N, C-alpha and C positions, 0 to 999 in steps of 0.2 A: 420795326424800330428805325427811327431816323438816324442819320449820321450824327446829328447834334446830340441826341440822347445817348447814342452808343459812345461817343467821345466823352460825355460827362460821366458815364458809368465806368469807362476804362480809366479816366483821370482819377476817380475815387479808388477803384480796386487795384490798379497797377501802379499808378504814379504816387498814390497816397495823398492826393490833393483833396481839399474841400471845394465844393462847387457852389458858386453864388450865381445869381441871375445873369451877370454879364462878364464874369471873370472866374478864374481858378485861383484859389488861395494855396500857394505853394509852400508855405511855412515861413518861419522867421519874419512874420509880419509882411511878407512879400506876396505879390499877386501878379498874374498876367491876364490880359484880356483873352476872352475865349477864341478870338480869331487868330491868336498867336500859336495855338496848339490845335492842329487839324490833321490827325494821323491818317484819316481816310483819304486825304487830298494831298498832303505834303510828305514826300518821301523821307526827308530828314526827321519829321515828327514820328513817322511810322517806325523808323529804325530806333529812335529814342524810346518809344513804347516797347519795342521788341527787346531792347537791351535791359530795360527796367523790369520787364516780365521775367527775366532770367530763366529762359527755357532750358530744359534738359537737353533738347535737341531741336534743331530747325534746319530746313533745307528749302532752297528756292531754285527754280529753273523753269524751263519750258517743257510742257508735256508733249505727247506725240502729235497733237494738233497745232502746236505752236502757241498755245495759251500759257500765260504766266501762272505758275503753280507754287504755292507756299504750304509747307507742312511745319507745324509747331507743336512740340510736346511739352506740356507743363503739368506737373503732378500726375504723370502717367496718362493723361488725356491728350489725344491727338486732335488737333484742329487743322482742317484743310480748307484751302480756298483757291479757286481758279477765277481770277478777276483781272480786270484792267480798270484803273491804272494799278501799278505795282503797289503803291501805298495802300490802296483799298484792300488788296489781297493780303498784305501783311497784317493789317488791322483786323480783318475778319478772321484770319487764321488764329491770331492771338485770342480774340474774343471767344471763338469756338473751343479753343483748348481750355479756356476758363469756365466752360459750361454756359456761356451766354448764347442764347438762341437769336440768331440773326437770319434775315431772309437772304435768299440767293440773289 
């Protein structure tokens, strides 16, 4: 799954937005261009996604090898990611906790 298709899926499932070819329809007749919401690349967007997902639990830190690790539990399902950059790790952990299959 590409980052673009993952972002579109998360925008629908988590953010509650409708997806159009070049924009996200965010409600109240408002929209944002797709390039403005990139949680796999922008840390602010990743935290916005995490906050909206409203996890039961999450943790972030370095594992024993010095890699950034994120754990997110939503609906009893744990999503884990060890990735760089940090924004990508947060986004993948949220996706996995929602049952979305993403490549390593």
